[in-house]
C-alpha positions as CSV (number, residue, x, y, z in Angstrom):
1,M,-40.3,-18.0,-13.1
2,L,-37.6,-15.6,-14.5
3,S,-34.4,-15.1,-12.6
4,P,-33.8,-11.5,-11.5
5,T,-31.2,-9.6,-13.5
6,P,-27.8,-9.6,-11.7
7,T,-27.1,-6.1,-10.6
8,A,-24.3,-6.4,-7.9
9,V,-21.0,-8.0,-7.2
10,L,-20.6,-10.3,-4.2
11,V,-17.2,-10.1,-2.5
12,A,-16.6,-13.1,-0.1
13,A,-13.5,-12.3,1.9
14,E,-12.5,-11.6,5.6
15,P,-12.8,-8.0,6.6
16,T,-9.1,-7.1,6.3
17,L,-7.1,-4.4,4.7
18,Y,-6.8,-6.7,1.7
19,R,-10.6,-6.7,1.3
20,A,-10.7,-3.0,1.8
21,G,-8.3,-2.5,-1.0
22,L,-10.3,-4.8,-3.3
23,V,-13.5,-2.9,-2.5
24,A,-11.7,0.4,-3.2
25,L,-10.6,-0.9,-6.6
26,L,-14.1,-2.0,-7.5
27,R,-15.6,1.3,-6.4
28,Q,-13.0,3.2,-8.3
29,Q,-13.5,1.2,-11.5
30,W,-17.3,0.7,-11.3
31,P,-18.6,3.4,-9.0
32,A,-22.3,2.8,-9.7
33,L,-22.1,-1.0,-9.1
34,P,-23.6,-2.2,-5.8
35,L,-21.4,-4.4,-3.7
36,T,-22.5,-7.1,-1.3
37,L,-19.9,-8.2,1.3
38,T,-19.7,-11.3,3.3
39,A,-17.0,-13.0,5.4
40,D,-19.1,-16.0,6.2
41,A,-18.5,-19.0,3.9
42,S,-21.5,-20.8,5.4
43,Q,-23.7,-17.9,4.2
44,L,-22.3,-17.8,0.7
45,V,-24.4,-20.6,-0.9
46,D,-27.7,-19.1,0.4
47,L,-26.7,-15.6,-0.9
48,V,-26.0,-17.1,-4.4
49,R,-29.2,-19.2,-4.3
50,A,-31.3,-16.1,-3.4
51,Q,-30.1,-14.0,-6.3
52,P,-27.6,-14.1,-9.2
53,F,-24.7,-11.7,-9.1
54,Q,-22.8,-10.1,-12.0
55,A,-19.7,-11.6,-10.4
56,L,-18.8,-13.5,-7.3
57,I,-15.2,-12.7,-6.1
58,L,-14.2,-15.4,-3.6
59,D,-11.0,-15.3,-1.5
60,G,-9.9,-18.9,-1.7
61,G,-8.5,-18.6,1.8
62,L,-11.8,-17.7,3.3
63,P,-12.2,-20.0,6.4
64,G,-15.3,-22.0,7.2
65,R,-15.6,-24.6,4.5
66,A,-13.1,-26.5,2.3
67,L,-12.8,-24.7,-1.0
68,P,-13.6,-27.7,-3.3
69,E,-16.8,-28.4,-1.2
70,L,-17.8,-24.7,-1.3
71,L,-17.3,-24.5,-5.1
72,H,-19.4,-27.7,-5.5
73,H,-22.3,-26.3,-3.5
74,L,-22.1,-22.9,-5.3
75,R,-22.4,-24.7,-8.7
76,L,-25.4,-26.6,-7.4
77,A,-27.0,-23.5,-6.1
78,R,-26.6,-21.5,-9.3
79,P,-24.8,-23.3,-12.2
80,G,-24.3,-20.2,-14.3
81,Q,-22.9,-17.9,-11.6
82,R,-19.7,-16.0,-12.8
83,L,-17.1,-16.9,-10.2
84,L,-13.5,-15.5,-9.7
85,V,-11.4,-17.3,-7.1
86,L,-8.4,-15.5,-5.6
87,A,-6.0,-18.3,-4.9
88,P,-4.1,-18.1,-1.6
89,E,-0.3,-18.1,-1.7
90,D,-0.1,-21.5,0.0
91,G,-1.3,-23.1,-3.3
92,R,-4.3,-24.8,-1.6
93,A,-6.5,-23.6,-4.5
94,S,-4.2,-24.5,-7.4
95,A,-5.7,-27.9,-7.9
96,V,-9.3,-26.7,-7.5
97,P,-11.3,-26.4,-10.7
98,A,-12.8,-23.0,-10.8
99,P,-14.3,-21.0,-13.7
100,L,-11.6,-18.3,-13.1
101,L,-8.7,-18.8,-10.8
102,V,-6.2,-16.0,-10.3
103,P,-3.4,-15.4,-7.8
104,R,-4.6,-13.6,-4.6
105,H,-2.0,-10.8,-5.1
106,I,-2.8,-10.1,-8.7
107,A,-2.0,-6.6,-9.8
108,P,-5.0,-4.2,-9.5
109,G,-5.0,-3.3,-13.2
110,T,-4.9,-6.9,-14.2
111,L,-7.7,-7.8,-11.8
112,A,-9.9,-4.9,-13.2
113,A,-9.1,-6.1,-16.8
114,T,-10.1,-9.7,-15.8
115,L,-13.4,-8.6,-14.4
116,A,-14.2,-6.1,-17.2
117,P,-15.9,-8.6,-19.5
118,W,-18.3,-9.5,-16.7
119,L,-18.9,-5.9,-15.5
120,D,-20.1,-4.2,-18.6
121,A,-17.3,-4.6,-21.1
122,S,-14.7,-2.2,-19.6
123,P,-14.1,-0.4,-16.4
124,C,-15.2,3.2,-16.1
125,P,-12.4,5.6,-16.1
126,P,-11.3,6.5,-12.5
127,Q,-13.6,9.2,-11.1
128,P,-12.0,12.6,-10.6
129,R,-13.1,12.8,-7.0
130,R,-9.9,14.8,-6.6
131,A,-6.7,14.8,-8.5
132,P,-4.1,12.4,-7.1
133,Q,-2.0,14.4,-4.7
134,P,1.7,14.4,-5.6
135,V,3.7,12.9,-2.9
136,P,5.3,15.9,-1.2
137,T,8.4,14.0,0.0
138,R,9.8,10.8,-1.3
139,I,8.8,7.6,0.5
140,S,11.8,6.1,2.2
141,R,12.8,2.5,1.8
142,R,11.8,1.7,5.4
143,E,8.4,3.4,4.9
144,L,7.9,1.3,1.8
145,Q,8.6,-1.8,3.8
146,V,6.1,-0.7,6.4
147,L,3.6,0.0,3.6
148,H,3.9,-3.5,2.2
149,L,3.4,-5.1,5.6
150,V,0.4,-2.8,6.3
151,A,-1.1,-3.9,2.9
152,N,-0.6,-7.5,4.0
153,D,-2.7,-6.9,7.1
154,H,0.1,-7.0,9.7
155,C,-0.5,-5.1,13.0
156,N,2.0,-2.7,14.5
157,Q,3.6,-5.3,16.8
158,E,4.1,-7.8,13.9
159,I,5.6,-5.1,11.7
160,A,7.9,-4.0,14.6
161,D,9.0,-7.6,15.1
162,H,9.6,-8.2,11.4
163,L,11.7,-5.0,10.9
164,F,13.4,-5.2,14.3
165,V,12.2,-1.7,15.4
166,S,10.0,-0.5,18.2
167,V,6.2,-0.2,17.9
168,R,6.5,3.6,18.3
169,T,8.8,3.7,15.2
170,V,6.2,1.8,13.2
171,E,3.5,4.2,14.4
172,S,5.8,7.1,13.3
173,H,6.2,5.5,9.8
174,R,2.5,4.9,9.5
175,R,1.8,8.6,10.4
176,A,4.3,9.7,7.8
177,L,2.8,7.4,5.1
178,L,-0.7,8.8,5.8
179,Q,0.6,12.4,5.6
180,K,2.6,11.7,2.4
181,S,-0.3,9.9,0.7
182,G,-2.9,12.5,1.7
183,T,-5.1,9.8,3.2
184,R,-6.8,9.5,6.7
185,T,-7.2,5.8,7.2
186,L,-5.2,2.6,6.7
187,A,-7.8,1.4,4.1
188,G,-7.4,4.7,2.3
189,L,-3.6,4.3,2.4
190,V,-3.8,0.8,0.9
191,A,-6.2,1.9,-1.8
192,W,-3.8,4.8,-2.6
193,A,-0.8,2.5,-2.7
194,L,-2.8,0.1,-5.1
195,R,-3.6,3.1,-7.4
196,Q,0.1,4.2,-7.4
197,G,1.2,0.6,-8.1
198,M,3.3,0.5,-5.0
199,V,1.7,-2.7,-3.7
200,A,0.1,-5.5,-5.6
């Protein structure tokens, strides 16, 4: 029996702003490519066994199963599966043998270039949904600090504690960032910041 032709990318990561930014990058570079999302490590092996994917992007910090064990079971389920592991910052994945292991906070352009050989040679040029809006006012140093913390999935209270300001001040900075970036949601803001190279 022939295996079905891989037609989608499987992204295995928790549903955070980090994953939203990763999905936005994939949709921007490969707009026609279907994406399958999961945050359940125990479901991952069954998904890979059921069908091949053009690429499996696995957040090495995904809870549920130890990474070496998970990689072993993935190899048994589908030996030829293309697999990119995003290594967590704590170094847990550094000693794990993976077909392709990259730092979790790899620059978006570098990640796209790394995936390009697997996803039809090269990324499509960004789609001109709308021209990038020029930032009407310059982003302040404090707003940039808030933006980095938002991109790293911190809530308002955590950002306030980190910067020694009130939650209302953080909310004000977030509103200003949304307005200056021309976005409506935090996921859109993170995707915009990734495209501008303001966060990695």
